TIFI-594925 format. One record per residue (C-alpha): residue in three letters; x, y, z. Coordinates in steps of 0.2 Angstrom, whole numbers, padded with zeros to 4 digits, always signed. Layout:
TIFI-594925
alaXYZ
...
//
This chain:
TIFI-594925
met-0095-0130+0032
arg-0101-0112+0030
ile-0091-0110+0014
ala-0097-0126+0007
arg-0115-0121+0010
cys-0112-0104+0002
ile-0105-0113-0014
leu-0119-0126-0014
leu-0132-0113-0013
ala-0125-0103-0027
ser-0123-0118-0038
ser-0141-0123-0035
ile-0147-0105-0039
leu-0136-0101-0054
gly-0134-0119-0061
ala-0116-0120-0055
asn-0112-0105-0066
ile-0103-0093-0055
ile-0086-0085-0056
ala-0074-0080-0042
gln-0067-0064-0049
pro-0071-0050-0061
leu-0062-0048-0078
leu-0064-0029-0080
ala-0053-0029-0096
gln-0059-0027-0113
asp-0049-0028-0129
ser-0055-0013-0138
gln-0059-0021-0155
glu-0068-0036-0147
ala-0077-0024-0136
arg-0085-0016-0151
thr-0091-0032-0158
gly-0099-0038-0142
gly-0095-0052-0130
leu-0082-0055-0116
thr-0063-0057-0118
asp-0051-0065-0107
ile-0036-0058-0098
val-0020-0067-0094
val-0014-0067-0076
thr+0002-0073-0067
ala-0007-0078-0051
arg+0003-0094-0050
lys+0019-0087-0058
arg+0015-0093-0075
glu+0003-0086-0088
glu-0015-0092-0087
ser-0032-0086-0092
ala-0040-0078-0077
gln-0054-0090-0079
ser-0043-0105-0077
val-0034-0100-0061
pro-0041-0105-0044
val-0037-0089-0036
ala-0048-0074-0032
val-0041-0060-0042
thr-0046-0043-0049
ala-0037-0040-0065
leu-0036-0024-0074
ser-0029-0024-0092
ala-0019-0010-0100
glu-0034-0003-0108
val-0044-0001-0092
leu-0029+0006-0083
gln-0027+0019-0097
lys-0045+0023-0098
arg-0047+0026-0080
asp-0030+0034-0077
ile-0025+0021-0064
thr-0006+0025-0062
ser-0003+0022-0044
ile-0006+0010-0030
glu-0019+0022-0022
lys-0028+0023-0039
ile-0028+0004-0040
ala-0036+0004-0023
ala-0049+0016-0028
ala-0054+0004-0042
thr-0055-0011-0030
pro-0069-0011-0018
asn-0061-0021-0003
leu-0043-0014-0005
asn-0039+0002+0005
val-0023+0012+0004
gly-0019+0026+0017
arg-0004+0037+0013
ala+0006+0041+0029
ser+0019+0054+0032
asn+0032+0044+0042
gly+0034+0026+0048
ser+0032+0014+0034
gly+0024+0028+0024
ala+0008+0018+0020
gln-0006+0007+0027
leu-0012-0006+0014
thr-0028-0016+0019
leu-0036-0030+0010
arg-0051-0039+0016
gly-0049-0030+0033
ile-0031-0036+0035
gly-0018-0023+0035
ser-0002-0016+0043
ser+0000+0000+0054
ser+0009+0014+0046
thr+0018+0020+0062
ser+0033+0008+0061
ile+0046+0008+0046
gly+0051-0009+0051
ile+0034-0017+0048
glu+0032-0024+0031
gln+0015-0023+0023
ser+0003-0038+0024
val-0002-0034+0006
ala+0014-0037-0004
val+0018-0027-0020
val+0026-0037-0034
val+0033-0028-0050
asp+0038-0038-0065
gly+0040-0054-0054
ala+0050-0046-0040
tyr+0045-0042-0022
tyr+0045-0023-0016
gly+0041-0025+0002
gln+0041-0007+0008
gly+0026+0004+0011
arg+0035+0018+0002
ile+0031+0009-0014
ile+0016+0020-0015
gln+0027+0035-0019
glu+0031+0026-0035
gly+0021+0031-0051
phe+0017+0017-0062
phe+0013+0019-0081
asp+0014+0010-0097
leu+0007-0006-0088
gln+0002-0022-0097
arg-0009-0027-0082
ala-0012-0025-0064
glu-0018-0039-0053
val-0025-0039-0035
leu-0023-0057-0028
lys-0034-0059-0013
gly-0030-0069+0003
pro-0014-0077+0008
gln-0002-0080-0007
ala+0014-0087+0002
leu+0017-0102-0010
phe+0021-0092-0026
phe+0025-0074-0018
gly+0033-0078-0002
lys+0034-0070+0015
asn+0024-0054+0018
ala+0009-0059+0008
thr-0003-0064+0022
ala-0017-0053+0016
gly-0014-0053-0003
val-0003-0047-0017
ile-0004-0032-0029
ser+0006-0038-0045
leu+0011-0026-0058
thr+0017-0030-0075
thr+0025-0017-0086
asn+0025-0017-0105
asp+0039-0025-0116
pro+0044-0020-0133
gly+0033-0028-0147
pro+0037-0034-0165
asp+0032-0017-0173
arg+0038+0001-0171
glu+0027+0011-0159
ile+0028+0029-0154
val+0016+0036-0142
ala+0015+0054-0135
arg+0003+0059-0122
ala-0001+0075-0113
gly-0013+0079-0099
tyr-0019+0093-0088
glu-0028+0091-0071
phe-0038+0106-0066
lys-0040+0104-0047
ser-0021+0103-0044
arg-0016+0112-0060
gln-0005+0098-0064
tyr+0004+0097-0081
gln+0009+0079-0087
gly+0018+0073-0102
glu+0022+0055-0107
leu+0033+0047-0122
ile+0034+0029-0127
val+0046+0023-0140
ser+0046+0005-0144
gly+0051-0007-0157
pro+0064-0020-0164
leu+0082-0015-0165
thr+0087-0031-0174
asp+0078-0047-0178
thr+0081-0054-0161
leu+0082-0038-0150
gly+0069-0026-0146
ala+0069-0010-0135
arg+0056+0001-0126
leu+0058+0018-0118
ala+0044+0025-0107
ile+0046+0042-0099
arg+0033+0052-0089
gly+0035+0069-0081
ser+0023+0080-0071
lys+0022+0096-0062
met+0009+0104-0051
asp+0006+0122-0049
gly-0006+0119-0036
gly-0013+0104-0026
tyr-0027+0094-0018
tyr-0028+0100+0000
arg-0029+0118+0007
asn-0017+0122+0022
val-0025+0135+0033
ser-0014+0141+0047
val-0007+0156+0055
asp+0011+0160+0061
arg+0015+0150+0076
thr+0028+0155+0089
tyr+0039+0141+0096
thr+0049+0147+0111
thr+0065+0138+0116
leu+0076+0139+0131
asp+0095+0135+0132
ile+0095+0119+0143
asn+0113+0123+0150
asp+0108+0140+0157
tyr+0091+0133+0163
leu+0099+0119+0172
ala+0111+0132+0180
gly+0097+0141+0187
gly+0095+0154+0174
ser+0081+0160+0163
gly+0086+0149+0149
asn+0088+0165+0138
pro+0071+0162+0129
ile+0070+0164+0110
gly+0054+0165+0100
his+0055+0156+0083
val+0041+0159+0070
gly+0035+0145+0059
thr+0025+0151+0044
pro+0010+0142+0037
ala+0016+0127+0026
ser+0013+0128+0007
ser-0005+0129+0001
pro-0012+0120-0009
ala-0003+0104-0006
pro+0006+0093-0012
gly+0013+0103-0026
glu+0020+0087-0033
asp+0035+0086-0046
glu+0038+0069-0053
leu+0049+0061-0066
leu+0048+0042-0071
gly+0058+0033-0083
arg+0060+0015-0089
val+0071+0007-0102
thr+0067-0011-0108
leu+0078-0023-0118
lys+0071-0039-0124
phe+0081-0052-0133
glu+0073-0067-0141
pro+0087-0077-0152
asp+0075-0091-0155
asp+0058-0098-0149
arg+0065-0106-0133
leu+0075-0092-0125
thr+0068-0075-0119
met+0079-0062-0110
thr+0072-0046-0103
leu+0081-0032-0094
lys+0072-0017-0087
gly+0080-0002-0079
thr+0068+0010-0069
tyr+0071+0027-0061
asp+0058+0037-0051
tyr+0059+0054-0043
asn+0045+0062-0033
lys+0045+0077-0022
val+0030+0086-0013
asn+0029+0102-0003
asn+0023+0093+0013
ser+0026+0076+0019
ser+0009+0075+0029
trp-0001+0085+0016
asn-0016+0073+0018
tyr-0018+0073+0037
val-0035+0079+0042
ala-0042+0082+0059
tyr-0059+0075+0055
asn-0065+0071+0073
cys-0059+0079+0089
gly-0061+0075+0107
leu-0067+0091+0114
ala-0086+0094+0115
ser-0084+0110+0106
gly-0077+0101+0090
leu-0061+0111+0090
ser-0044+0104+0088
gln-0034+0103+0104
leu-0019+0107+0094
thr-0024+0121+0083
gly-0041+0128+0089
tyr-0048+0126+0072
ala-0064+0116+0069
cys-0062+0098+0065
asp-0071+0093+0049
asp-0070+0080+0036
lys-0065+0092+0022
phe-0049+0092+0012
val-0041+0105+0024
thr-0026+0103+0035
his-0017+0115+0047
gln+0002+0114+0047
asn+0017+0126+0049
asn+0035+0126+0042
met+0050+0124+0053
pro+0056+0141+0058
thr+0070+0147+0047
asp+0082+0150+0061
ile+0080+0132+0067
ala+0081+0125+0050
ala+0096+0134+0044
asn+0108+0121+0051
tyr+0096+0107+0055
pro+0100+0090+0047
tyr+0090+0086+0031
ala+0080+0102+0033
arg+0078+0115+0019
lys+0086+0131+0023
asp+0069+0140+0021
gly+0061+0128+0033
gln+0048+0122+0021
leu+0041+0105+0024
tyr+0044+0092+0010
asn+0045+0074+0005
arg+0058+0068-0008
tyr+0058+0050-0014
arg+0071+0043-0027
ser+0072+0025-0032
trp+0082+0015-0045
ala+0079-0003-0050
leu+0086-0016-0062
asn+0076-0031-0066
gly+0082-0046-0077
asn+0070-0060-0082
ile+0075-0075-0092
thr+0063-0089-0098
tyr+0070-0105-0106
asp+0057-0117-0114
leu+0062-0135-0116
asp+0045-0140-0122
asn+0041-0151-0107
ile+0051-0140-0094
val+0051-0121-0093
phe+0065-0113-0083
asn+0063-0095-0076
ser+0075-0083-0068
val+0071-0067-0060
thr+0085-0056-0054
asn+0081-0039-0046
tyr+0090-0025-0037
asn+0081-0010-0031
thr+0085+0004-0019
asn+0076+0019-0013
asn+0080+0034-0003
asn+0067+0044+0006
arg+0070+0061+0015
trp+0057+0072+0023
ala+0054+0087+0035
cys+0038+0085+0044
ala+0027+0095+0055
cys+0025+0079+0066
asp+0011+0085+0077
phe+0002+0084+0060
gln-0009+0099+0065
thr+0004+0113+0071
ser+0002+0121+0088
asn+0013+0133+0097
asn+0020+0118+0106
ala+0025+0111+0089
thr+0035+0095+0085
trp+0046+0095+0069
ala+0057+0081+0063
thr+0067+0076+0048
glu+0072+0059+0042
asn+0083+0051+0029
ser+0080+0032+0026
thr+0088+0021+0013
trp+0082+0004+0007
lys+0092-0009-0003
ser+0087-0026-0009
phe+0094-0039-0020
ser+0085-0055-0025
gln+0087-0070-0036
glu+0073-0082-0040
leu+0075-0098-0050
arg+0060-0109-0055
ala+0058-0125-0065
thr+0040-0129-0071
thr+0035-0145-0080
arg+0022-0147-0094
phe+0022-0166-0097
asp+0008-0174-0105
ser+0004-0185-0090
ala-0006-0184-0074
phe+0008-0177-0064
asn+0017-0160-0066
gly+0026-0149-0054
met+0036-0133-0050
ile+0051-0131-0039
gly+0060-0115-0035
val+0072-0106-0024
leu+0073-0088-0019
tyr+0088-0078-0011
gln+0086-0061-0005
arg+0097-0048+0004
thr+0091-0032+0011
arg+0097-0017+0021
arg+0088-0002+0028
asn+0098+0013+0035
phe+0088+0025+0045
glu+0092+0042+0053
gln+0079+0054+0062
tyr+0080+0071+0071
val+0066+0077+0081
thr+0063+0094+0089
phe+0050+0097+0103
ala+0048+0102+0121
gly+0055+0119+0119
phe+0073+0115+0123
arg+0089+0120+0114
asp+0107+0117+0117
asp+0119+0131+0114
leu+0134+0121+0118
ala+0130+0107+0105
pro+0137+0106+0088
lys+0126+0119+0077
glu+0117+0105+0068
leu+0111+0098+0085
thr+0107+0115+0093
tyr+0088+0113+0092
val+0087+0094+0091
ala+0078+0085+0106
ser+0083+0067+0101
gln+0093+0059+0087
lys+0090+0041+0081
glu+0101+0030+0070
ser+0097+0012+0066
phe+0100-0001+0053
thr+0093-0018+0049
lys+0102-0031+0037
gly+0092-0046+0032
lys+0094-0062+0022
thr+0081-0074+0016
leu+0082-0091+0008
ala+0067-0099+0003
val+0063-0116-0006
phe+0046-0119-0013
gly+0037-0132-0024
gln+0020-0138-0030
leu+0014-0154-0037
thr-0001-0156-0048
trp-0011-0172-0051
lys-0024-0174-0064
ile-0035-0187-0055
val-0046-0187-0070
pro-0046-0174-0085
glu-0059-0163-0076
leu-0052-0164-0058
glu-0035-0158-0052
leu-0027-0159-0035
ala-0012-0147-0032
gly-0002-0147-0016
gly+0014-0136-0012
val+0024-0129+0002
arg+0036-0115+0004
tyr+0050-0116+0017
thr+0058-0099+0023
his+0074-0096+0033
glu+0077-0078+0037
thr+0089-0069+0048
lys+0089-0050+0053
lys+0103-0041+0061
ser+0099-0024+0068
tyr+0106-0009+0078
phe+0098+0006+0086
ala+0105+0020+0096
gln+0100+0038+0101
pro+0118+0046+0099
tyr+0111+0064+0105
asn+0098+0069+0117
asn+0095+0086+0124
leu+0100+0086+0142
gly+0082+0091+0147
leu+0076+0075+0139
thr+0088+0062+0146
gly+0075+0057+0158
ile+0064+0052+0143
phe+0076+0046+0130
arg+0090+0034+0134
pro+0106+0040+0128
ala+0118+0028+0118
asn+0131+0029+0133
asp+0118+0027+0146
pro+0127+0019+0162
asp+0113+0005+0163
gly+0121-0003+0147
leu+0104-0002+0138
gly+0108+0013+0127
val+0113+0003+0112
val+0102-0011+0106
phe+0109-0025+0095
ala+0096-0038+0089
asp+0100-0054+0080
gln+0084-0063+0074
thr+0081-0079+0065
phe+0065-0085+0058
asn+0060-0102+0051
asn+0043-0106+0043
trp+0034-0119+0033
ser+0019-0113+0023
pro+0009-0127+0015
glu-0006-0125+0004
ala-0018-0137-0006
thr-0031-0134-0020
leu-0044-0145-0028
thr-0050-0139-0044
tyr-0065-0146-0055
lys-0066-0140-0073
pro-0079-0150-0082
asn-0078-0138-0097
asp-0070-0122-0103
asn-0084-0111-0096
leu-0085-0118-0078
leu-0072-0120-0064
ile-0075-0124-0046
tyr-0061-0124-0033
ala-0058-0126-0015
ala-0041-0121-0006
tyr-0032-0122+0010
lys-0019-0109+0012
thr-0006-0103+0025
ala+0005-0088+0025
tyr+0019-0080+0035
lys+0024-0062+0037
ser+0042-0058+0043
gly+0045-0053+0061
gly+0057-0039+0063
phe+0064-0023+0071
ser+0057-0006+0073
asn+0071+0005+0066
gly+0061+0021+0070
gly+0056+0016+0088
ile+0061+0024+0104
asn+0073+0018+0117
ser+0063+0025+0132
lys+0071+0028+0149
phe+0055+0022+0157
ser+0057+0005+0148
thr+0066-0010+0156
asp+0066-0020+0140
pro+0071-0009+0125
met+0075-0025+0115
gly+0057-0031+0118
asp+0050-0014+0113
leu+0060-0013+0096
thr+0058-0031+0091
phe+0042-0041+0086
glu+0037-0058+0081
pro+0031-0065+0064
glu+0013-0065+0058
lys+0005-0081+0052
ala-0012-0085+0043
arg-0021-0101+0038
gly-0038-0104+0032
phe-0050-0109+0018
glu-0056-0102+0002
ala-0068-0108-0012
gly-0075-0101-0027
ile-0084-0104-0044
lys-0080-0096-0060
ser-0091-0097-0075
thr-0095-0089-0092
leu-0113-0089-0098
met-0124-0084-0113
asp-0111-0088-0127
arg-0097-0078-0118
gln-0108-0063-0114
leu-0110-0065-0095
arg-0099-0069-0080
leu-0105-0071-0062
asn-0093-0072-0048
leu-0093-0080-0031
thr-0079-0082-0018
ala-0081-0087+0000
phe-0066-0087+0013
thr-0062-0089+0031
tyr-0044-0086+0038
lys-0037-0085+0055
tyr-0022-0074+0059
leu-0010-0078+0073
asp+0001-0064+0080
leu-0006-0050+0069
gln+0006-0036+0070
val-0002-0021+0079
asp+0009-0005+0082
phe+0005+0008+0095
phe+0013+0022+0105
asn+0014+0017+0123
ser+0013+0034+0131
pro+0016+0029+0150
ile+0033+0023+0145
phe+0035+0035+0129
ala+0039+0021+0117
phe+0032+0013+0101
gln+0029-0005+0103
thr+0023-0019+0091
leu+0010-0030+0100
thr+0003-0046+0092
ala-0015-0051+0092
asp-0026-0065+0085
ala-0039-0061+0072
lys-0051-0069+0059
thr-0058-0063+0043
glu-0072-0071+0033
gly-0083-0066+0020
val-0092-0068+0003
glu-0088-0059-0013
leu-0101-0059-0028
glu-0096-0051-0044
phe-0103-0050-0062
glu-0098-0044-0079
phe-0110-0043-0094
ala-0106-0038-0112
pro-0121-0041-0123
arg-0118-0045-0142
ala-0134-0036-0146
val-0127-0020-0140
ser-0109-0021-0146
gly-0097-0011-0136
leu-0107-0011-0120
asn-0100-0018-0104
leu-0108-0019-0087
arg-0099-0024-0071
gly-0101-0024-0052
ser-0098-0033-0036
val-0105-0034-0018
asn-0093-0040-0005
tyr-0096-0044+0013
thr-0082-0046+0025
lys-0081-0048+0044
ala-0064-0045+0051
arg-0062-0046+0070
tyr-0050-0049+0084
thr-0052-0066+0091
asn-0039-0064+0105
phe-0033-0046+0111
ala-0037-0047+0129
asp-0022-0035+0134
ala-0024-0022+0121
pro-0019-0004+0124
cys-0032+0009+0127
tyr-0034+0024+0116
ala-0030+0041+0123
gly-0042+0048+0135
gln-0052+0031+0136
thr-0061+0030+0153
asn-0065+0016+0165
ala-0083+0016+0159
glu-0077+0015+0141
gly-0068-0002+0145
cys-0051+0004+0150
ser-0043-0003+0166
pro-0032+0008+0177
gly-0017-0001+0169
ala-0022+0007+0152
arg-0027-0009+0145
gln-0043-0015+0137
asn-0051-0031+0130
leu-0053-0030+0111
thr-0058-0048+0108
gly-0072-0048+0096
ala-0069-0030+0091
pro-0067-0025+0073
leu-0050-0023+0064
ala-0044-0006+0057
val-0051-0001+0040
ala-0063-0016+0039
pro-0080-0011+0032
lys-0092-0025+0032
trp-0100-0021+0015
thr-0091-0014+0000
gly-0095-0015-0019
asn-0094-0007-0036
leu-0105-0004-0051
gly-0099+0002-0068
val-0104+0004-0086
ser-0094+0008-0102
tyr-0098+0009-0120
asp-0086+0010-0135
gly-0093+0013-0152
asp-0089+0019-0170
val-0097+0036-0175
ser-0090+0034-0193
asp-0078+0023-0203
thr-0064+0033-0196
leu-0070+0039-0179
lys-0075+0031-0162
phe-0080+0037-0145
gly-0081+0029-0128
ile-0088+0033-0111
asn-0087+0024-0094
ile-0095+0027-0077
asp-0089+0018-0061
ser-0095+0019-0043
arg-0087+0012-0028
phe-0096+0010-0011
ser-0089+0007+0006
gly-0099+0004+0022
ser-0093+0012+0038
tyr-0078+0006+0048
leu-0066+0011+0062
ala-0050+0018+0055
ser-0042+0014+0072
gly-0036-0003+0077
phe-0040+0001+0095
gly-0059+0002+0095
asn-0059+0021+0096
ala-0077+0026+0091
asp-0071+0043+0087
ser-0061+0036+0072
arg-0076+0030+0063
gln-0077+0033+0045
gly-0095+0034+0039
ser-0101+0025+0023
tyr-0097+0033+0007
met-0098+0031-0012
thr-0086+0038-0025
leu-0090+0041-0043
asp-0077+0040-0058
ala-0081+0044-0076
gly-0073+0047-0093
ile-0077+0051-0110
arg-0066+0048-0125
phe-0066+0053-0144
gly-0053+0048-0157
ala-0048+0038-0172
ser-0054+0021-0175
asp-0037+0015-0178
asp-0031+0023-0161
asn-0020+0035-0171
trp-0026+0049-0159
glu-0038+0052-0145
ile-0044+0065-0133
ala-0051+0061-0116
leu-0059+0069-0101
ile-0057+0058-0085
gly-0065+0062-0069
lys-0062+0054-0052
asn-0071+0055-0035
leu-0084+0066-0044
thr-0094+0066-0028
asn-0079+0075-0019
lys-0081+0063-0004
phe-0068+0063+0009
tyr-0063+0047+0018
ala-0049+0041+0030
ser-0040+0025+0026
gly-0030+0026+0042
val-0028+0036+0057
val-0016+0042+0071
asp-0021+0051+0088
gly-0016+0069+0087
pro+0001+0070+0097
ser-0001+0079+0114
thr-0020+0078+0113
gly-0031+0068+0124
thr-0029+0064+0143
thr-0022+0049+0152
ser-0031+0033+0149
gly-0039+0022+0162
leu-0046+0036+0173
ala-0064+0040+0179
val-0065+0055+0167
gly-0055+0059+0151
thr-0054+0068+0135
his-0051+0059+0119
ala-0037+0063+0107
asp-0040+0072+0090
gln-0042+0059+0076
leu-0030+0063+0062
gly-0035+0053+0046
phe-0025+0049+0031
gly-0036+0057+0018
asn-0039+0052+0000
leu-0039+0063-0016
pro-0053+0075-0019
arg-0063+0077-0035
thr-0051+0078-0050
val-0054+0081-0068
arg-0040+0078-0081
val-0040+0081-0100
gln-0028+0070-0110
val-0023+0070-0128
thr-0014+0054-0135
lys-0005+0054-0152
arg+0002+0038-0160
phe+0015+0040-0174
//
C-alpha cells in the first residue's frame, strides 16, 4: 500500500510522467543537436531500450564510461549513489552494498549479494574488484533482487558489464594517460575490424604502472620477538630472537596492471552470430591492505591501541613489512619481506545467438579462473605484537547457459532456459603471531602459528522460464520462476599449529576426531516473480513487480577450527539468504524527448541475511543469519534541452531505510558494556538497528556540455557530484564506526576533433579529497572483553576510498 500511494501521488503531481531510472548516456552527435537518446540494456537477457524494461537500472554508455574514466567496479560505485564498494585485504576481498544490502568481506566463502556479470556470465567472487575493465560497450546496475534472469547470489542486485565487439569498419585507437597523484602511466591500444566478410576481430590491451600511490604509510621499525616453543616448554628461556619489520612501502599501492582481450565475431548470415572472447588480467600492488585506515579509536586520547599514532580520517595507514629473516623461507612471502597482493585471471567466453524469426536461441559458455596471493600485515596497523599472514587461493568456474525466447505475433510469448555451473575453490593460508617459533619444524613452518588448507567443490543446475501475456496491447503480465539445485562438498584442516597454540587451534590429528571437517551441503530453491506493465504510449511505462531471490549457502574456507568450539561444522557452514518483496515504478519521457523524470519505490524482506563476525570467546569466525528489511524511494531526472544543444543535466535523490527486523541474539562489538546493551554472554539485540553501509539519503547532481568550436574542433566539459548521508560501517551497531555524511566531486574537460580523430582530456575525481569508509573491521587485539560493566572499544579500521586524482589523457584514432 505504501508503494501504491507513492506511485499514485507521483502520477497526480507529474501527470503520470515519471521514469524509474536515469539514462546517463548520450550519443555524442545527438547530444550536440539536443534532446535525449536511449541506451540499450539487457536487464531481461535480451536487448531492450532502457525505457521499455520494467526494472530499476542505472545505465552507463561507452561514451560516459570513457568521459568519466570509469574502469573498475569501484569507479562504477562512485558514479552510482546507492552503490558502495569497499576494497578488503583478505576474506572475500570486497564488500559490495546496494540499497543497504551487502555481504561482509571477512569470509572468502560468502559470495556477494550484488552479483557481477560480464558478457552474460556470472563472476561470483569478491576478488572481481581486482579486475580492470575497459573498452566497454555499457555498464548496468540493476537494483533489487534479480534471480529470474541472473540466478543465485543476486539478492541485492546485479552489476552487468558488456565489452565491445568488432564492428564492420576498421578501427585503431591509441590512448595514453598520466595520473598525477599516484604518478601512474597508462597506455591503451584497440585494433578492430573485419578479417573477412563474415569474421571480425578486436584486440584491446591496456597496461599501467605506478611510480607512487594514493595512501601514505607512516610507521617506524617494529621489533617482533619470538621464542622457540620447544625450549620454552622444556623450562628454558625460549632463546628469544628479535626480528625487525621495516615500514611497508609508501606511497601505496604502487600498482602494476596488464589487461588484454581478444574477440572473434563470426556472422555467416543474418541468423547466426558467434562470439568468442579471451581475457587476461594481471594486477600487483605493494600492500594488500594499503587502504586500511584507523579512522576512529576506542581510547579517549584518540590514539591507536596498536600503533600509538593518532586516529584520523585521512589517507594514511601504519603498517610494516614481514621481517626478512622470517620471510626468507615463509610460504608465499617475498624474500625481502615486502607486503603485496598479486592477482591473475584468465577467462574464455563463448556466446551464440541463432535467430529463427519467431524463436531466438542463445548459448553462453564461460570458463574463468583466478589466482590471488598476498602477504599481509594482518593486524592492519602494525604493532610490536604484530600479525603477518600469507595466502594462496584459486577459483575455477565453468558454466553453460542455454535459452530460447519466442517472438510470436500473439498475446503469449515466453522464455525458457537452463544453467549448469561447476566451481572449485582451493585455499591455503599461513599466519604468524603470538611470538612463538618452532626450531624443530620444517624451515618453511618455523615461524608459522597456524596453517590452514581448504577446498570447496560446487555444482549448480538451474531451470528458469518466463511467460508474458499481452492482456491488451498496452497491458502486459509477465510471470516466471527459477529452480536451483546446488551441491557443495568442502574440506577444512589445520595441518600445522605451533605447539604453544594447540590450545587455541584444533590440529588435523586432534584425538577428539574434530580436527578435519568435511561438509556435504545440498540446497534447493524456487524463486518466482511477476510483473505487471502498463505502456499506453512510447513515452510512458508504469510497472509493479513481486520478486524473490536466493543466495547460496556455503562453507567458510578461511575460517578457524577453534579448540574452544564444540561444533566446528556449525562454525564453518552457513545457510542460504533469501529475499522477497515488491517494487513499482514509472518511466516517462517529456517535452519532445528533452526531459526524463524517474521514480521507483520498493520494499523487500531478507530472511537469513548472512552476517560474518569473529567470535573472540571461542576464537572462531562464524556466519550468523538475521532477518532484515529495506525499503525506499528513488527519484531521478535527466534534461537535455534542444534550445541549448549539447547541454545535459541529471540528478537523483534516494531514500533508503535498511534495518534488521530480527537479530535478537547478535554478537556484541569489542568492548561493548552492559550499559551499551551487551549482555554478560556477549550478545545484544540489534532488532530495529541499521544495516552496515546503509545511508538513508544518497543522491547525485551532474551537468555536461559538448559543443563545436569550429567546423573541425569540439570541446566538452562535465561536472558530477555524489552525496551520501551518514551511516554505520559496522553491521553490529558500533557507533564508533559511523561514517559522516560526505560529498564528492568529479569533473572533466575535453578538446578534440569533431570527427573524434583525436582528443585530449583532463579528468578529475573526488576533487573534494573526501575520505570515507565503505566497510570496517575491529582492530585485531584492540578493545576489551564485551559484556562487562566497563570496557574499551576496539579501533575502527575502515576500507578507504581513492583520494583526489587528476588524469591527463590523449586519444588518437587511425
